[in-house]
Each structure stands twice: as C-alpha cells, then as structure tokens.
N, C-alpha and C positions, 0 to 999 in steps of 0.2 A: 371284286365287289359291285361295282359301277355295272358291268356288264350283265351280272346275274340281276341285279334291279332292273334292268332293260327288258330282260326275258321275261322275268314276272310280269311285268307289265304288259308284254305282249300276250301272254297266255291269258291274263284277265281280259285284255280288250278280246280276246275271241272269245271266252265265254261269255262277256257281255251281248256280243253281237248275235249268238244262238236266239236269245229270247224273243227276238223279233226279226231273224232272218227270214223266215217264210211269208212275210209282209212285204217283203223289198224284192224288186225287180233284176237283183243283180248287179256286182261291180264292174268299174270300168278300169282294168288296169294300166298304168302308165309304165310300171317297171315290168320286167327287169332290163328293156332298153334306154339308151340313152334319148332315143325317138320319141317324142309324145305324140299321140294322137290327136286327131282335132276334135273329137269327140268328148262333152261333159259328163260326168255322172248325173242319175236321173236327179231331176230338182228337186233340193230339199234333203237329199242324202248325204250325209259327211261321211266321207270314206278316210282311212288311213292306209299309209303303206310304211312298211317299218321293215328293215333288214339289218344285215352286218356285211362290212366289203374289208375285205383285207388286200392291200396293194403293195407290189415290189417295185422299186426303180434302183437298180445297183445295189448298194450297200444299204440304203433307204427302204423303210418300212412304214406304214402307216394303217392303222385299223379306226372304222368309224362306225357310226350307227346311223344312216341316214333314213329321213322320215319326210314323208310328203302328207298334208293334210288338203283335201279337195272337195270342193262344195259348189252346185252347180244351182245359181239363182233361176236359170230356165234353160232351156237347149242351146240357146246362143252365148250367155252369160256364164260366168263362173269366176271364184277366186283359189288360189293354190297358195299354200304356204309349206315350206320345205326347207330341209338345211341337213345338218348333221346334229344329233342330239349330244353328241359328244366323239370325240377323238383322241386318239393315242398314236403317237408319230415318234419316229424315230430318224435323225437325217445321217449322212455319209459318215460324219465323224461320230457317230453313237449318240450325240446330245439327244436328249428326251423331252419332251412337249406333250401336254394334254389339257383336255378343258372343252367347252362349248364350242361348235362350229357358227360358221356364217350362217345368216338365215335370208330365205327368198321370200318376198311378196309378188305375186303372180296375179295380173287380171288377164282374161283369156275369154276371146271371142269365138264362136264356133258359126261356120257357114256351111249348113247343112241341104247339100244339093238333092242327095236322095238316100235310101236305105244303104246305097253302097260306097258313095263318096261323100266325103266333106273335105272344106278347108279350114283352117283356122288362125289367129293370131294371139300371140301372148307378149306382154308386156313384163319386164321381170326386175325388179328392182331388188338387188342384192345388199343387206345392210350388214357391215362388219362387226357382228357380235361376236367374233371370237378373236381371240389374242392373234397380233401380226404373225408369229411363229408359227400357225397353224392356219391363218386365215387371209382374206385378200387383202387387208389391212386399211381399204378403203372401199367406199361404196361402187358397185357397181351395175351396169344398166344392159339389157339385153331386150333387142325386139325379135323374135321368133315365128317365121313363118312355117305352115303345118299344109301339109297333105296327104289323106289319107283314102285308100281303096282296098276294097274286098274284091278279088278276083277268085272267083269259085270259093274254093275251100280256103284260101289263102289272104292272108291280110298286109298290106305295105302301110307305112308310116314312114314319110319321108320330112325331115327339118332343115331348112337353112335359116341362120342366124347371124347377127352382128351383135357383138358385144364391146361397150364402152370400158375397157380395162382401168381399173382404178389407179393400180400403181404400178409403171412402167421404168424400165432402165435407158438411160440414155441412148440415142441412136434405134429406139423400136417405137414402132406406131402404136398410137392411142385405142385403134379398132381393131378388134380379132373377129375374124368368119369362121364359121363353122358350119359344118356338111355333114349330115347323119341319113340312114336309110336303114330301117329294120323291117323285115320280113318274115311272119310268123304262120306255122301250117301245123294241121293237126297229126299226131304222130298215132297214138293208141286212144282208146275211148277214155277220155278224163285227163289227156295229157297232149301237148303241143310242145313245137319246138321253137324258138326264137334265134334267127341269125340278124347282125348287125354290122356295118362299115361305116367308121365315123371318123371325123379328124377336125383340125383346127389351124388356121393358117392367120398370121399376122407379122407384117413385114419387120425385119429386123431380127426376127427370133425364128428358130426351128420349126418346120411343120412337123404337126403330129396326127397319126393315125392308128387306129386300133381294130380288131377284130373282135366281136362279143358273140357267144353261142352259149343258149341257156335252155333250159326246159322248164315248163308250167305246168303245174298239176292242179285240174279244177275238180275237186270232189263233189261241188254245186256250184252253181252259176252265182254262190253270193260270197265266195271268197276263192282266192289265187295261193298257191305256194311256189316261189321259183328257186332256182339254184343254176348257177353257171360261172363262166370265167371268162376274162378279156385278156387278149396278149397283144403288147405295142407293136408296130408296123414300122416303125423309125427309129433312128437311134436315139431320138430326144423324147420319146414317148417313153411311158412305164413300161417295164420289164412286161408284166404280168397281173391279174389279179383275179378274185374269187369272190363270191357273194352266193348270199339268199337272203330271201324276204318272205313277204306274205301283203296280199290287199285284202282288209276288211271293212263292212259298212259299221261304223262305231254309234251312228244317231240318226233317227228320221226327225228333223227340225219342222218340216210342214208338210 
C-alpha cells in the first residue's frame, strides 16, 4: 500500500510539472550514479529525484524509495535535501523492519571554470531520522569534492569524499573515505548510457567496491527516466542491486 501511494505521488508530480515544462531550461540529473555532478539546477528551479531500489546481500534484502530535492540559489550556491522516503529490510535471520529512512541536508558550492569544466564542494549532514535497525543510528558528516568534465559527447563526474561515521565498532576508525567516477555517453536519440566504479575504505573494516551500469531516457530536456543495476566487487560489498527512477522540475520559485 505504501509503495502504491509513493507511485501515485510520483505520477502526480509528473503531471504537475507538465503545466510549466515549456518555460524551464531543463533538469540537471544527479541520479542514477553515486557520483554527483558539480553543476547545480537553474537558480530558482526546484527539482525532484525519486526512485525505487532493491538490493541483496547474502540472505538479506532491502527495498527503499530514495529521493532528492535540489534547489540552486545561484549558479554557485545551492542546497540538497534527500534520503529514503521509506525502507523495507530483512536481515540474514529473516527479521523484518520498515520505516522512514535517514535524511541528509547538503550545502553545495559549484566552481564553474567554463562550459565544459567545473569543480564542486558539498557539506553533508545526515540526520538519523530512521530507526536504528534501518538507519545510521547517529548523525554523520561528509565533505565531498567533485570534478566534472565534458569530453566531446561524453561526460565525467568524479567524487572524492570523507565521512565522519556516527556508530563505529571497537577497533575501527571513525573516518571513512569514498571514491567514485561515472562516465555517461549517448547511445541513440533520447538515450544515454552510464557506467560507474565506486568504493569505500575505513580502517578496521573491509573495503567495498561496486560497478554500476544504467541507461537513461530523455524524452525531452525537462525530465529523465533511468533504470540500471550494480554489482558488488568485493566479498563485503552488496551482492547486487537494481533500481529505477526519474528526475523532474516541480516548481519555479523565482
């Protein structure tokens, strides 16, 4: 029932966006990869990213509805608010939990070099709005550095970040390093492909890594629909995940 309500809300959001789509200059998708671009949406344009994610690790399963709201104050400054609208999880023993996920508040600064090159910085504070069984349990803070580059018809986004983990086990480090790089390229008219390699490292814990592949459909400049999957590359990474979602503008605030 909750999933159905989320789908209905998503459809309504698309319908609402149609009424003023011709007036905006297009969306700036951050999904489906983990690597965020340096660029912000058009100033004053509120964008919504919403989707579904199913992941498997051993006998454990998790389904979630990730979302992200993006608003640029200018070409250089903006805010992002995101998280998981709802999570359904089942652990290795079969115990089930569900509820609202954690919430992240991100302040973003873009450094636009030219039409092809940009750098970015994001300061992310994750608030533990989820129950401990499905969330982080404590606040976490991340500083993310971004490099974005157009290379002919292809586009590269590379992210390097460090996270102050909230809950740690004895003998493990507090700080975690993450690295990701995604490359997107046109396929046929209206379609592009995305590949990404990403991973994390924290002293005292196993290293994780995954390879992501997705396709994105852009029927017009003002919305994008994606579908893809990711495969874990180390023994302690998730086995695999599948996902789908969309990006649309939902309001022109100024």
